[in-house]
N, C-alpha and C positions, 0 to 999 in steps of 0.2 A: 628223164632226158626235160629237163624245164622249158617251156613254152613262152617266158614272156616273166622279166624282172618288174617289177611295185615298186618305187621306189617317193615314196611323200615325204612331206613334213612343211611344215610353214615356212613361209616364205626369208631367203638371207639364211638356211639351215646347213647347204653347203650341195643342194642336191647335183644341180649341173657339174658341177669335178666329180663326183663319183659316181655318176653315169655318161663323162665321155672316158674318164680310167677304165670302168668296166664292158666300156663298147672298144677299147682299143683290144683291152687283155684277151678278149672273148671270141670280138668280129661282130660286132653289136650293131644298131640300132639306134640310134638318144629319139626319144621320140617323143612333143610332147603332152603334158594333161594338164599344163597352168590355164584360164581362159581367156587370162590376161594375155598371152603371149601369143597367141592365135593369131591379131592382126599383125598390119602390116604396116597399118601410121604410129604406133610404138615401139621401135627396138630398147630408146637406154632403159627410162620407166618404167617400164615393167620386165627391166631384169634378163634379159631373151641375153640370151649367149649369142655373142656374135661374131662378125668375120671371119674373121683367123680361128671363133672354136668351130664352130663349122665348118668348117670345111677339116678339124683334123679326123671327122666319124661325121658319118653319115650323122644327120640329125631331121624331118620328119616335123607336120605339123608346126609348124614358128614362123609364123610371120604371111599367110596364108589366108589371108580372110580380109574384108575392108573393113574400113573402120562404118561405112556405113547399113557393115550385116549385122538382124540381131541374129548370134553367134547363140546355136545352142545347144545345147547337152542332144537333144535328136542329131540335128546339124552334124558334132563331133565323132558322135558313136560310127553315122556315114559315115566319114571321111580316116576314122579307126581302119575301120573293117576292110576299109582298101590297102592298107599302109599293112596291118596283121599282116594282109592275103603276099603281097609282095614281099617280105620279110619270110614270110616261111618259102612265099620259092626261094629267093637266093638263097636260104639255108641261115639265116644270120639270126644270131640273140635277141631279141623282140625286148629294150630298155626301156620304160615309161614313167616318165617322172612326170614328178609338176604338186601343187599344192589344192586345187578343186576337188575335192571330197568328193562330189557329185560324179563330174567321169568317170573315177575309180568306182564306184560304190553301181555305174550305171554300165562299168565293161564288167562287173564282175556278177550284179546282180541285176541285171535285164533294166528293165524303162520300163513304168506307160505305156499304154500300143493308143497316146494320147494323139491323133490327125491335127496336120498344121494348120496350123492358125494365116491364115489371107493379109495380106500386108494393110485391105483397106479395115477389116477388122481389127485389125493394130490400132490403125488409124483412129479410129473411128473412136475404141477406150482411152489413147490418148486426150483428145480429144474432152471428150469427159469427164477427165483428172483436171484437167487443170480450166474447165468448168466449175466444177464441183469441188474441188481440194480433197486431200487425203481422206480424213474423215469422213466425208457425206460420202466419197468413193465407196469407201470399209463397210458404212451401213448400208448402201445400194448393194452393194455384193452380198453381205449379209442376209437381207432380203430375198435373195434369189440361192446364195446358197450357204446356209448356216451353216453344215457341216465343219465344209472349209474356211469360211469363216472364224473360227474359232479356232482356227492349227494359225493363224497368221496373226500378229500384231497391227492393229491400224497404220506404224509408219511406215508397217517394211511396203514402197506401195511399188517395186516389185512387184511382187508376186500377189498383191492384191490383184493389180492388174492383168498377169498374169495369168489368174482365177477365169476372171471377165472376160478374159478371153475368147477361150476355149469355153465358156459357155453360151458367151454370142456367137458361134466359130457350130459348135456342136449341139448345141442348144440342152446340153447336161454336164452336171457341176466334173470341177476338175475330179476330185473325189473316188466317180465314181468308175475314173478308165484305172484306178486304183491297183483295181483285178485283174485285170489284162496286163498282163504285165509280156512284155517279151524277154525272153529271154537271153539275158548276157553275155557279151560275144568270148568271155575267160570267164564262163561260171563251168566249162569245164572240165577248163586248163591247168596244167602241172606248174603253176604262179608262185615265186617266193615275193612275200609281199612286205616294205620291212617300212619302218617312218622315225625316222630321226627324229632326235630327241635332244637338244642342244640346251645347255641351260638359261633359265628365263632371262636372266637378269644380265646373263654375255652379249645374247640375240638382242635385245634390245638396245644394246650402243652398236650390236653388226648394223642390228636397220638403219639406227642412226648416223651412221657414219657412210654408212650406202649408201644410202638421199643423196646428201654432201657430196659424192664422185661423182653422183652423175649429174647431178645441177652443173659441175666442174667441166661434164662431160658434152653437154647440151643437150640435157635437159630442158632447160625453158624455149632454145629454139624447138625445137620435137610438140613444145602442147604448141606453137603459138602457129606451127600447122596446119596442126590440126585443127585452130579453134578457128582459124579461116576458113577452114573446110563447110562452119554451120551447119554444122550437125545438129541430128534431135536431143536435144540434151541427157534425153532417159534412154539413150544408147548404151550398153552397156559399156564402148568404151569411153568414154563421154566420162564412165566412175571409175574407172582406174588411181589406182592410188595416188595421189597428190598430184591428180589432172585438175580436178577443182577447182583447191585454194591456185594454181598458178596462172588456172584461164581466172579467175577472181583478181589474182594480183593484172594480171592485162585487161582487162576490164578498169584498171582502173578504185578496187575495191579491196584492194590491200594492199602491205608494202611486201616485200618479197619475204623478205626475213619472215609474216607471217606466216605465209604461204605455205615455205620450209617446214618452217614448226607444223605447222597444220598436213602436211604433209608425210614427216614422221611418225607423226600421231595415229593418226589414222590408218600406217604399214604398220606398227604396234601392235594396233583393237584388232587390227585384220591377222595376224598371226594366234590371237590370242583365242582366238576364233575358231580356227585351224584347228588347235590342239582342246579345246573343248569338242571339236565337230568330228576328229578322229581319234578321240576315247569314246566318243559318245556309241559313233554309225557303223568303228570301224578295227572291233574293242580287238575281234583274230590276228591283225599287225603284230607283226614283233617291232618298236621301241625301240629303235637303238642311237650313242649318243655319235655326231660326229665323225669323234674320236676315232672308234672300234668299227664304224660301218664300213668300209669302203674291206676291210680283214676279211671280217663277219659274210659279209658279201661273197667276196671273190673265195674264200674257201666253202660258203654252200654250193657256189656252184661246183666246184673241183672236184665236192665229194658227189656230187649228184651229177657229176658225168654231162657234163652241159655235151 
């Protein structure tokens, strides 16, 4: 009996179509594992399933989080634990799809037991970052957590701030929590794990074309509404691929054409990082071309008598 099907892969590799088809064939629920598709503010530019697609089969954890929330892996595990419980109770197949490797890794291997960081601490670190600048902030971290700083690049502002937040909130370094791991929700489950591995050159063209289609569907209006909320630029939603460039355009800092090119390039670079991350972090997953993935997964589920 299969407890869940996990389908990962780079952006624009066709994960959603395969997941929806499997849900139709095996009475499944499509569950999101993409850190940007959780946000309600952005549907088009994050390539969330359309309203029509969500109506065809059950979809969960899509568009459920407000953009003002600094949504974390810990938040995700809490939310998906409830969804998995409901799915099991309904005797449906959980089909978890997305491109956020940390979500899958936490599901399978667990997460370090780092306490939640209070909002006031997060705000203090944000202000400190603005006052010091990124290089000085990194040195500030290195003085307090040398081991943790060695694992980070000075330019990785998000992770540097995260390490400082944990230190200020707990008095302990982030690395000190690594051995205190909460077991993964699916660590003992019987799962099928597949990573979609499309042709790299073809994927680049698909990403560029998809971004252009997103623009035609109203992405600029979507980003304009987000911009008008005046959210903290360090929030995850403000760094969604394509958003920074389009906000620069709306602020008169670049042309629309340049903003589109930047969004396409950012997405292509992200897809490259996804390949690299999964190759090193999730080496036991089966890599499948999108052309054969559907038939392979369908046969695997039939053989295992879901």
